[in-house]
C-alpha positions in Angstrom: -28.7 -5.9 20.8 -30.5 -7.9 23.6 -29.7 -11.2 22.2 -25.7 -10.6 21.5 -25.5 -9.3 25.1 -27.3 -12.4 26.3 -24.8 -14.7 24.1 -21.8 -12.6 25.7 -23.2 -13.2 29.4 -24.1 -17.0 28.8 -20.4 -17.3 27.2 -18.8 -15.7 30.3 -21.1 -18.2 32.6 -19.7 -21.2 30.5 -16.3 -20.1 30.7 -16.8 -19.8 34.4 -18.2 -23.4 34.2 -15.3 -24.8 32.3 -12.6 -22.8 34.4 -14.2 -24.4 37.6 -14.4 -27.8 36.2 -11.1 -27.6 34.8 -9.5 -26.7 38.2 -11.9 -29.3 40.0 -10.6 -31.9 37.7 -6.9 -31.2 38.1 -4.9 -34.1 39.4 -4.0 -31.9 42.7 -7.9 -31.2 43.4 -8.8 -35.0 42.7 -6.1 -35.9 45.3 -7.6 -33.4 48.0 -10.9 -34.5 47.3 -10.4 -38.1 47.3 -8.8 -37.8 50.7 -11.6 -35.7 51.9 -14.6 -37.6 53.3 -17.5 -35.4 52.8 -16.5 -32.1 52.4 -13.0 -29.9 51.5 -10.4 -30.5 54.6 -6.5 -29.8 54.8 -4.9 -32.9 54.4 -1.2 -31.7 53.8 0.5 -28.4 52.6 0.3 -29.5 49.0 -3.3 -30.0 49.3 -3.8 -26.9 50.8 -2.0 -25.3 48.0 -4.3 -27.2 45.5 -7.4 -26.1 47.4 -6.0 -22.4 47.4 -5.6 -22.7 43.7 -9.1 -23.8 43.0 -10.4 -21.3 45.5 -8.4 -18.6 43.6 -9.5 -19.7 40.1 -13.1 -19.6 41.6 -12.6 -16.2 43.0 -11.3 -15.0 39.8 -14.3 -16.2 37.7 -17.0 -15.1 40.3 -17.3 -11.4 39.2 -18.3 -12.6 35.8 -19.9 -15.9 36.4 -22.9 -16.5 38.8 -22.1 -20.3 38.6 -18.4 -19.7 39.9 -19.7 -17.3 42.6 -22.2 -20.3 43.7 -19.7 -22.8 43.4 -17.1 -20.7 45.5 -19.9 -20.2 48.2 -20.5 -23.8 48.1 -16.9 -24.8 48.5 -16.4 -22.3 51.4 -19.5 -23.4 53.0 -18.0 -27.1 53.1 -20.2 -28.6 50.8 -19.0 -32.2 49.0 -17.3 -32.0 46.0 -20.1 -34.8 44.7 -22.7 -32.1 45.5 -20.6 -29.3 43.9 -20.4 -31.5 40.8 -24.1 -32.1 40.5 -24.8 -28.6 41.1 -22.7 -27.7 38.0 -24.2 -30.3 36.2 -27.8 -28.7 36.8 -26.7 -25.4 35.9 -25.0 -26.7 32.6 -28.3 -28.2 31.9 -30.2 -24.8 32.7 -27.4 -22.9 30.6 -28.1 -25.3 27.8 -31.7 -24.8 27.9 -31.5 -20.8 28.0 -29.1 -21.0 25.2 -31.6 -23.4 23.2 -34.2 -20.9 23.9 -32.0 -17.9 22.9 -31.4 -19.7 19.3 -35.3 -20.1 19.2 -35.9 -16.3 20.1 -33.2 -15.2 17.4 -34.6 -17.4 14.7 -38.0 -15.8 15.5 -36.6 -12.5 15.3 -35.0 -13.2 12.3 -38.1 -14.6 10.6 -40.2 -11.6 11.6 -37.4 -9.4 10.2 -37.4 -11.1 7.1 -41.1 -10.9 6.9 -41.3 -7.2 7.6 -38.6 -6.5 5.0 -40.7 -8.5 2.3 -43.8 -6.4 3.6 -41.7 -3.2 3.0 -40.5 -4.0 -0.4 -43.9 -5.0 -1.4 -45.2 -1.8 -0.3 -42.4 0.2 -1.7 -43.2 -1.2 -5.2 -46.8 -0.4 -4.8 -46.2 3.3 -3.8 -43.9 3.2 -7.1 -46.7 1.9 -9.3 -48.9 4.3 -7.8 -46.4 7.1 -7.8 -46.0 6.4 -12.0 -49.6 6.2 -12.3 -50.1 9.9 -10.7 -47.0 11.2 -12.7 -48.2 9.6 -16.1 
């Protein structure tokens, strides 16, 4: 169903967010980012490896997550880590809002389905009563 597909897509985006956060908050990434002034720069061979690891994790998530794609593009274009974090926070807020709307939509669908089932049961009973009158 559409709801199930939306939940799967939302979970994939959240997984990408969490993976990006995990990579960006790793001690190695923090070291690189602390050494950088306003954007990612190579400070040493180990920081280059950390940055490469972070980029590789983002690349792995990019096909499945719009967020990871966005973060990857931002990092590659030299956007500051703080800006990336703010963008992630903004995206998490949007995803949370969408998730809340999905829950409301699902609840509404369940309520409508239950109403339709009750109506169908009522009509089936009425048809049964009419059928008895006609037969008897």
